[in-house]
C-alpha positions as CSV (number, residue, x, y, z in Angstrom):
1,X,4.2,-9.7,23.1
2,X,0.6,-10.8,23.1
3,X,-2.6,-9.0,24.2
4,X,-2.8,-11.3,27.2
5,X,0.7,-10.1,28.3
6,X,-0.9,-6.6,29.0
7,X,-3.0,-7.9,31.9
8,X,-2.2,-6.1,35.1
9,X,0.2,-3.6,33.3
10,X,-0.1,0.1,32.7
11,X,-0.7,0.7,29.0
12,X,-0.7,3.9,27.0
13,X,-2.2,3.9,23.5
14,X,-0.7,6.5,21.2
15,X,-3.2,7.7,18.6
16,X,-7.0,8.2,18.8
17,X,-7.9,7.2,15.2
18,X,-9.2,3.9,13.9
19,X,-6.2,1.9,15.1
20,X,-6.1,3.6,18.5
21,X,-9.8,2.9,19.0
22,X,-9.4,-0.7,18.1
23,X,-6.4,-1.1,20.4
24,X,-8.3,0.4,23.4
25,X,-11.3,-1.9,22.9
26,X,-9.0,-5.0,22.6
27,X,-6.6,-4.1,25.5
28,X,-9.4,-3.1,27.9
29,X,-10.9,-6.7,27.5
30,X,-7.6,-8.1,28.9
31,X,-7.7,-6.3,32.3
32,X,-4.8,-3.8,32.2
33,X,-3.9,-2.1,35.5
34,X,-4.3,1.2,33.8
35,X,-5.2,2.4,30.3
36,X,-4.8,5.9,28.8
37,X,-5.0,7.3,25.3
38,X,-2.6,10.0,24.1
39,X,-3.3,12.1,21.0
40,X,-0.6,14.6,20.1
41,X,-2.2,15.6,16.8
42,X,-5.7,16.6,17.8
43,X,-7.3,18.8,15.0
44,X,-10.6,19.5,13.3
45,X,-10.5,16.0,11.7
46,X,-10.2,14.2,15.1
47,X,-13.2,12.1,16.0
48,X,-15.0,12.6,19.3
49,X,-13.6,10.5,22.2
50,X,-16.6,9.6,24.3
51,X,-18.9,6.8,25.3
52,X,-17.4,3.4,26.1
53,X,-14.0,4.4,24.8
54,X,-13.8,7.3,27.2
55,X,-15.0,5.1,30.0
56,X,-12.2,2.5,29.2
57,X,-9.4,5.0,28.8
58,X,-9.2,8.8,29.4
59,X,-7.9,10.9,26.5
60,X,-4.8,13.1,27.1
61,X,-3.6,15.7,24.7
62,X,-0.8,18.3,24.5
63,X,2.5,18.1,26.2
64,X,1.1,16.1,29.1
65,X,0.8,13.2,26.7
66,X,4.5,12.5,26.6
67,X,4.7,12.1,30.4
68,X,1.8,9.6,30.3
69,X,3.6,7.6,27.5
70,X,6.9,7.7,29.4
71,X,5.2,6.5,32.6
72,X,3.6,3.5,30.9
73,X,4.8,-0.1,31.2
74,X,4.0,-0.5,27.5
75,X,3.2,2.0,24.7
76,X,1.0,0.8,21.8
77,X,1.4,3.3,19.0
78,X,-0.8,3.7,16.0
79,X,0.9,3.1,12.6
80,X,0.7,6.8,11.8
81,X,3.2,7.6,14.5
82,X,6.5,7.8,12.7
83,X,9.8,6.3,14.0
84,X,11.3,9.7,13.7
85,X,8.8,11.4,16.0
86,X,10.8,13.2,18.8
87,X,8.7,11.4,21.5
88,X,9.5,8.0,19.8
89,X,13.2,8.8,19.9
90,X,13.0,9.7,23.6
91,X,10.9,6.7,24.5
92,X,13.4,4.4,22.9
93,X,16.3,6.2,24.7
94,X,14.5,5.5,28.0
95,X,13.9,1.9,27.0
96,X,10.1,2.1,27.2
97,X,8.6,-0.9,25.4
98,X,6.8,0.2,22.2
99,X,4.6,-2.0,20.1
100,X,1.6,-1.8,17.8
101,X,-1.9,-3.4,17.6
102,X,-0.7,-5.2,14.5
103,X,2.2,-6.8,16.3
104,X,-0.1,-7.8,19.3
105,X,-2.6,-9.4,16.9
106,X,0.1,-11.1,14.8
107,X,1.5,-12.8,17.9
108,X,-1.7,-14.8,18.2
109,X,-2.6,-15.3,14.5
110,X,0.7,-15.6,12.6
111,X,0.2,-19.3,11.7
112,X,-3.1,-18.5,10.0
113,X,-1.9,-15.4,8.1
114,X,-0.7,-14.4,4.6
115,X,0.9,-11.0,5.1
116,X,1.6,-8.8,2.0
117,X,3.8,-5.7,1.9
118,X,5.7,-3.8,-0.7
119,X,6.4,-0.3,-2.0
120,X,4.0,-0.9,-4.9
121,X,1.4,-3.6,-5.6
122,X,0.6,-4.8,-2.1
123,X,-3.1,-3.7,-2.3
124,X,-3.8,-5.4,-5.6
125,X,-1.7,-8.5,-4.8
126,X,-3.3,-9.0,-1.4
127,X,-6.8,-8.5,-2.9
128,X,-6.0,-11.1,-5.7
129,X,-4.7,-13.6,-3.1
130,X,-7.9,-13.3,-1.1
131,X,-10.1,-13.4,-4.1
132,X,-8.4,-16.5,-5.6
133,X,-8.3,-18.4,-2.3
134,X,-12.1,-17.8,-1.9
135,X,-12.6,-19.2,-5.4
136,X,-10.5,-22.2,-4.5
137,X,-12.8,-23.0,-1.5
138,X,-10.3,-21.5,1.0
139,X,-12.5,-18.9,2.8
140,X,-10.5,-16.1,4.4
141,X,-10.8,-12.7,6.1
142,X,-9.2,-9.8,4.2
143,X,-7.9,-6.8,6.2
144,X,-5.0,-4.7,7.3
145,X,-3.8,-1.5,5.7
146,X,-7.0,-1.4,3.6
147,X,-8.7,0.4,6.5
148,X,-9.7,-2.5,8.9
149,X,-7.4,-2.6,11.9
150,X,-6.2,-6.1,12.6
151,X,-7.5,-5.9,16.2
152,X,-11.0,-5.5,14.7
153,X,-10.9,-8.6,12.5
154,X,-13.2,-11.5,13.4
155,X,-11.8,-14.9,14.2
156,X,-11.1,-17.0,11.1
157,X,-9.1,-20.0,9.9
158,X,-7.2,-17.9,7.4
159,X,-6.3,-14.3,7.0
160,X,-4.9,-12.3,4.1
161,X,-3.5,-8.9,5.1
162,X,-2.1,-5.9,3.4
163,X,0.6,-4.4,5.7
164,X,2.2,-1.1,5.4
165,X,5.9,-0.4,6.3
166,X,4.6,1.2,9.5
167,X,2.7,-1.9,10.5
168,X,5.6,-4.2,9.7
169,X,8.2,-2.2,11.7
170,X,7.1,-3.5,15.2
171,X,6.3,-7.1,14.3
172,X,8.0,-9.7,16.4
173,X,6.2,-12.6,14.6
174,X,6.2,-13.2,10.8
175,X,3.0,-14.5,9.1
176,X,3.0,-18.0,7.8
177,X,3.5,-16.8,4.3
178,X,5.3,-13.5,4.0
179,X,5.0,-11.7,0.7
180,X,7.0,-8.7,-0.6
181,X,5.9,-7.2,-4.0
182,X,8.5,-4.4,-4.5
183,X,11.0,-2.1,-2.9
184,X,11.8,1.5,-3.7
185,X,12.3,4.6,-1.5
186,X,9.1,5.6,0.2
187,X,8.0,7.3,3.4
188,X,11.7,8.2,4.2
189,X,10.7,11.1,6.4
190,X,8.8,8.7,8.7
191,X,11.4,5.9,8.8
192,X,14.5,8.1,9.0
193,X,16.1,7.2,5.7
194,X,16.2,4.6,2.8
195,X,18.1,2.0,4.8
196,X,15.7,2.3,7.7
197,X,12.7,2.0,5.4
198,X,14.0,-1.2,3.9
199,X,14.7,-2.6,7.3
200,X,11.2,-1.8,8.6
201,X,9.6,-3.2,5.4
202,X,11.5,-6.4,5.5
203,X,10.9,-6.9,9.1
204,X,7.8,-8.8,7.8
205,X,10.1,-11.7,6.8
206,X,12.5,-11.5,9.8
207,X,10.8,-13.7,12.3
208,X,10.5,-17.2,10.9
209,X,7.8,-17.3,8.2
210,X,7.1,-20.8,6.8
211,X,7.4,-19.4,3.3
212,X,8.6,-16.2,1.7
213,X,7.2,-15.2,-1.7
214,X,8.6,-12.1,-3.5
215,X,8.4,-10.5,-6.9
216,X,11.5,-11.9,-8.5
217,X,11.6,-9.2,-11.2
218,X,12.3,-6.3,-8.7
219,X,16.0,-5.5,-8.7
220,X,16.2,-3.6,-5.4
221,X,14.2,-6.4,-3.6
222,X,16.6,-9.0,-5.1
223,X,19.6,-7.0,-3.8
224,X,18.2,-6.7,-0.3
225,X,17.3,-10.4,-0.1
226,X,20.7,-11.6,-1.4
227,X,20.8,-15.4,-1.3
228,X,17.9,-15.7,1.2
229,X,15.6,-18.6,0.4
230,X,12.4,-17.3,-1.2
231,X,10.0,-18.2,-4.0
232,X,10.8,-15.6,-6.6
233,X,7.6,-15.1,-8.7
234,X,8.2,-14.3,-12.3
235,X,11.1,-16.7,-12.6
236,X,10.9,-19.9,-14.8
237,X,11.1,-22.2,-11.7
238,X,7.8,-20.8,-10.4
239,X,4.9,-18.7,-11.7
240,X,5.8,-16.5,-14.7
241,X,4.5,-15.2,-18.0
242,X,5.9,-16.8,-21.2
243,X,4.7,-17.8,-24.7
244,X,1.8,-20.2,-24.6
245,X,0.5,-23.0,-26.8
246,X,-1.2,-20.5,-29.1
247,X,1.8,-18.2,-29.5
248,X,0.3,-15.5,-27.2
249,X,1.5,-14.7,-23.7
250,X,0.3,-17.1,-21.0
251,X,0.7,-17.5,-17.2
252,X,2.7,-20.6,-16.4
253,X,3.6,-22.6,-13.3
254,X,7.1,-23.8,-14.2
255,X,6.7,-25.6,-17.5
256,X,2.9,-25.9,-17.4
257,X,0.7,-23.3,-19.2
258,X,-2.2,-22.1,-17.0
259,X,-4.2,-19.6,-18.9
260,X,-3.7,-16.7,-21.3
261,X,-2.4,-13.2,-20.1
262,X,-5.6,-11.8,-21.8
263,X,-7.7,-13.4,-19.0
264,X,-6.4,-10.8,-16.5
265,X,-8.5,-7.7,-16.9
266,X,-5.9,-5.4,-15.3
267,X,-3.6,-3.3,-17.5
268,X,0.2,-3.0,-17.1
269,X,3.1,-5.3,-16.8
270,X,3.3,-4.7,-13.1
271,X,-0.2,-6.3,-12.7
272,X,1.1,-9.4,-14.5
273,X,3.8,-9.5,-11.8
274,X,1.1,-9.1,-9.1
275,X,-0.8,-12.1,-10.4
276,X,2.4,-14.2,-10.6
277,X,3.0,-13.4,-6.9
278,X,-0.6,-14.3,-6.0
279,X,-0.5,-17.6,-7.8
280,X,2.9,-18.5,-6.2
281,X,1.3,-17.8,-2.8
282,X,-1.6,-20.2,-3.6
283,X,1.0,-22.8,-4.6
284,X,2.9,-22.3,-1.3
285,X,-0.4,-22.8,0.6
286,X,-0.9,-26.2,-1.1
287,X,-3.5,-25.2,-3.7
288,X,-3.1,-27.5,-6.8
289,X,-2.7,-24.6,-9.2
290,X,-2.3,-26.8,-12.3
291,X,-5.3,-29.0,-11.5
292,X,-7.5,-26.0,-10.7
293,X,-6.2,-23.8,-13.6
294,X,-9.6,-23.6,-15.4
295,X,-11.3,-22.4,-12.2
296,X,-8.5,-20.0,-11.5
297,X,-8.8,-18.5,-15.0
298,X,-12.5,-17.8,-14.3
299,X,-11.7,-16.2,-11.0
300,X,-9.0,-14.1,-12.5
301,X,-11.3,-12.9,-15.2
302,X,-13.9,-11.9,-12.6
303,X,-11.4,-9.9,-10.5
304,X,-12.3,-6.3,-10.2
305,X,-9.4,-3.8,-9.9
306,X,-9.2,-1.8,-6.8
307,X,-10.7,1.7,-6.7
308,X,-8.1,4.5,-7.1
309,X,-5.7,2.1,-8.9
310,X,-5.7,2.7,-12.6
311,X,-9.5,3.1,-12.4
312,X,-10.8,4.3,-15.8
313,X,-13.6,6.9,-15.9
314,X,-16.0,6.9,-18.9
315,X,-16.1,10.3,-20.7
316,X,-18.1,11.3,-23.8
317,X,-15.2,13.1,-25.4
318,X,-13.4,9.9,-26.2
319,X,-10.6,10.7,-23.8
320,X,-9.8,8.1,-21.2
321,X,-9.5,9.6,-17.7
322,X,-7.7,7.3,-15.2
323,X,-7.7,7.6,-11.4
324,X,-4.5,6.3,-10.0
325,X,-4.5,8.6,-6.9
326,X,-2.8,5.9,-4.8
327,X,0.4,6.3,-6.8
328,X,2.2,8.3,-4.2
329,X,5.8,7.9,-5.3
330,X,7.6,8.5,-8.6
331,X,8.1,4.7,-9.1
332,X,4.4,4.0,-8.8
333,X,3.7,6.8,-11.3
334,X,6.2,5.2,-13.7
335,X,4.3,1.9,-13.6
336,X,1.1,3.7,-14.3
337,X,2.6,5.6,-17.3
338,X,4.0,2.4,-18.7
339,X,0.5,0.8,-18.6
340,X,-0.6,3.3,-21.3
341,X,2.4,3.1,-23.5
342,X,1.5,3.7,-27.1
343,X,-1.3,6.2,-26.5
344,X,-1.1,10.0,-26.2
345,X,-0.8,10.6,-22.5
346,X,-1.2,13.5,-20.1
347,X,-0.3,12.8,-16.5
348,X,-1.2,15.0,-13.6
349,X,1.4,15.0,-10.8
350,X,1.8,16.7,-7.4
351,X,0.6,16.6,-3.9
352,X,2.1,16.8,-0.4
353,X,5.8,17.4,-0.8
354,X,7.9,14.9,1.2
355,X,11.2,15.9,-0.5
356,X,11.2,12.8,-2.7
357,X,13.9,12.5,-5.4
358,X,12.2,12.8,-8.8
359,X,15.3,12.1,-10.9
360,X,14.1,8.5,-11.5
361,X,11.0,9.8,-13.1
362,X,13.1,12.1,-15.3
363,X,15.2,9.2,-16.4
364,X,12.1,7.2,-17.1
365,X,10.6,9.9,-19.3
366,X,13.8,10.8,-21.1
367,X,12.7,9.2,-24.4
368,X,8.9,9.5,-24.1
369,X,6.6,11.9,-25.7
370,X,4.2,13.0,-22.9
371,X,2.5,16.0,-21.3
372,X,2.9,16.5,-17.5
373,X,0.8,18.9,-15.5
374,X,2.0,19.8,-12.1
375,X,-0.3,20.8,-9.2
376,X,0.6,22.1,-5.7
377,X,2.4,21.4,-3.5
378,X,5.1,19.3,-5.1
379,X,4.0,19.7,-8.7
380,X,6.2,22.6,-9.5
381,X,9.3,20.8,-8.2
382,X,8.4,17.7,-10.3
383,X,8.0,19.8,-13.4
384,X,11.3,21.5,-12.7
385,X,12.9,18.0,-12.4
386,X,11.7,17.3,-15.9
387,X,12.9,20.5,-17.5
388,X,14.9,20.2,-20.6
389,X,13.6,16.8,-21.8
390,X,12.9,17.4,-25.5
391,X,9.6,15.4,-25.8
392,X,8.1,16.2,-22.4
393,X,5.7,19.1,-22.4
394,X,5.2,20.6,-18.9
395,X,2.5,22.9,-17.5
396,X,1.4,24.1,-14.1
397,X,-2.1,24.4,-12.8
398,X,-3.4,26.1,-9.6
399,X,-5.2,23.0,-8.4
400,X,-6.5,19.6,-9.5
401,X,-9.8,20.9,-10.9
402,X,-7.8,23.4,-13.1
403,X,-5.5,20.6,-14.2
404,X,-8.4,18.5,-15.4
405,X,-9.7,21.4,-17.5
406,X,-6.2,22.1,-18.9
407,X,-5.8,18.4,-19.7
408,X,-8.8,18.4,-22.0
409,X,-7.2,21.2,-24.1
410,X,-3.8,19.5,-24.3
411,X,-4.6,15.8,-24.8
412,X,-5.2,14.6,-28.4
413,X,-8.4,12.7,-29.3
414,X,-8.3,9.1,-28.1
415,X,-5.6,10.0,-25.5
416,X,-5.4,9.3,-21.8
417,X,-5.5,11.7,-18.9
418,X,-3.8,10.0,-15.9
419,X,-4.0,11.2,-12.3
420,X,-0.9,9.5,-11.0
421,X,0.4,12.2,-8.6
422,X,3.7,10.7,-7.4
423,X,2.9,12.3,-4.1
424,X,0.5,11.8,-1.1
425,X,-2.9,13.5,-0.8
426,X,-2.7,15.1,2.6
427,X,-2.5,18.8,3.1
428,X,-5.0,19.9,0.4
429,X,-7.3,16.9,0.7
430,X,-8.7,15.0,3.7
431,X,-7.3,11.7,2.3
432,X,-6.8,9.9,-1.0
433,X,-10.5,9.2,-1.3
434,X,-11.2,12.9,-1.2
435,X,-8.6,13.5,-3.9
436,X,-10.3,10.9,-6.1
437,X,-13.7,12.4,-5.5
438,X,-12.4,15.9,-6.6
439,X,-10.9,14.4,-9.7
440,X,-14.0,12.4,-10.7
441,X,-16.2,15.5,-10.1
442,X,-13.9,17.7,-12.2
443,X,-14.0,15.2,-15.0
444,X,-17.8,15.2,-14.9
445,X,-18.1,19.0,-14.6
446,X,-15.8,19.6,-17.6
447,X,-17.4,17.0,-19.9
448,X,-19.0,18.2,-23.1
């Protein structure tokens, strides 16, 4: 379904946030017979609905909202509306067509798009792809889950998009190059279960992409793909890391050394994998990676890591404080912990409790000497999951500020204090940015 298909039809937009606002503006320009906005979650954080938006589409709240959705020819839901929402279940039972702004946009732009999803690494990988393409004289527009709704993007010859599982779930067109960085259980409450989550995530590759590029080192992703044709980055037949001409680790394209691993300023083996995926995407798009390897090395060296992803904060004590607030699952926290292997480490965990299974984190820390501080809401449950591990010291703190103060007392000189919460921010914070702000301010306020 395209935006132009909504002309003359009654459309209900579900959600009044950034995505909903972008959808109303785009749909109104195509002449629907009727347009209404439904917000079933109005609260003190909801932005005013007024001006041109209110003129284009009235806002309906409360129980009346469902009747307006059910009466529509098409419902355009925001990504934040989960598949498990009772209204979604009933709309599907009634066979009401439901789509998203992302799907409407992709129907018109798929051939010009690189779409990146994954349970971990999609933000860094999509940013790397966009950055390297620009350095290779391939201008592009970067958007998606990073906060810019697809329907707000300007026209361009090439797009690089970070796409969440929610955005992928309603796609009926795959991007030209579809990229998957990792798979592990995430957002199960919103998707209805692990199997449903994988289905929605991999819907990105289900509609005829020209090329599929994946992280070949991810075992669950490999199991889900089976024998499907894909470029499996990290494998010897594509981009990978191996011993180079000087005996150090180098990035390679098949048998050809490109540049040393040390060129990449990002820590962690998972970031090596992210760059391998990005380079494989450039190769799939026809960039001569070998001929341009020197220019690529310069661009890689200049790449700035994303905020809130293993972002180090200077501190006069000699401790290294690290903001990894976007690590909202145990698997993401495990990658972050591995990035600081060999240094004394205190990790702060906890946030909104989605009932995640923290046994993988327990197994990962079984032989590691580490201090773990749990904060509400899920912190006590994570700490309980780690109980009995001989080299894991666990503590509880009343909040994030108290955890930072406690970490200064518990972390040896030269050590690392890592905020890698393995849980989302909502509930006690407005969003992940707010959690980062509180962490950084606590670090500053407790500095000596």
